[in-house]
N, C-alpha and C positions, 0 to 999 in steps of 0.2 A: 275236527274230523269231518263235520258235515260238509264243509267246502270241498274236501278231498273226495268224499262220496259223490257229491254232485258233479264234480269234474269227470270222475271215472264214468259215471252213468251218461253224461253228456257225450263223451267220446264214443262210448259203446253204441249209443243211439245213432250218432252220426255215421258210424261205420255200417251199422245195420241198414240205415236208410239208404246209404250209397248202394248197397246190394239189394235193396227192396225186400228186406227180410222183416216180417212183422215182429215187433219187439215190445215187451212190457218190462218194466223194472220194478223192483221192490227193495226197500231198505227196512230191516228189522232191528229193533233195539231191545236190549234186555235178554238176549239169548246168545249162546255161543255161535260163532260164524258157521261151524259145521252143522250144528243143529238147525240153524236158520235156513241154510241151503237145502238140507234134506227135507225139512218141513215144507219149504216152498215147492220143491219137486213133487212131493206128494199132494199138496194142496192144488197145484196146477195140473197134476197128472202129466208132468213132463217126463220124457224118456231119455233126455240128454242134458247134461250140465257140462260146461266147458270152464275149466279153471286155469288161470295163469299161475305157474309155479316156478320155483327155483330149486335146483338140486342142492341137497344138504350134504356136506362132506361126511364121510364115514366109510366103514367097511362095506355096508350094504347101500344100495341105491335108495334114497329117501327124498321125498318131496315135501316132507313136513307133516305135522299132526293133522292139520285141517284136511289136506288131500287124503290122507290115510283114513280118517274118520268118514269123510264123504263117500269114499269108495266102499268102506265096510258097511255103511248104513244104507246106501242107495240101492233102490230096486231097478234103477235105470242105468244107462251107460254114463261113464265119466271120462271125458277127454281132458288130458293134461297137456298144456302148452307151456314149454319151458322157454324162458326168454332171458 
């Protein structure tokens, strides 16, 4: 999984650099994805998190548990980008 994490971060940093956006990355182990995202938002006093999501089939529109928990726990804005 580490190689996948590194590749995702490398691509994100490349995109941010292209647009001259200051970017820092963090990988947390031993904590759920949603708790890690929310903890990092609080730790860094970030007011926006952008999540890549996929719509899940069902009667109600859903983007999954991670997105739902980040939205529920976040004190900042959450932008979902479906791809």
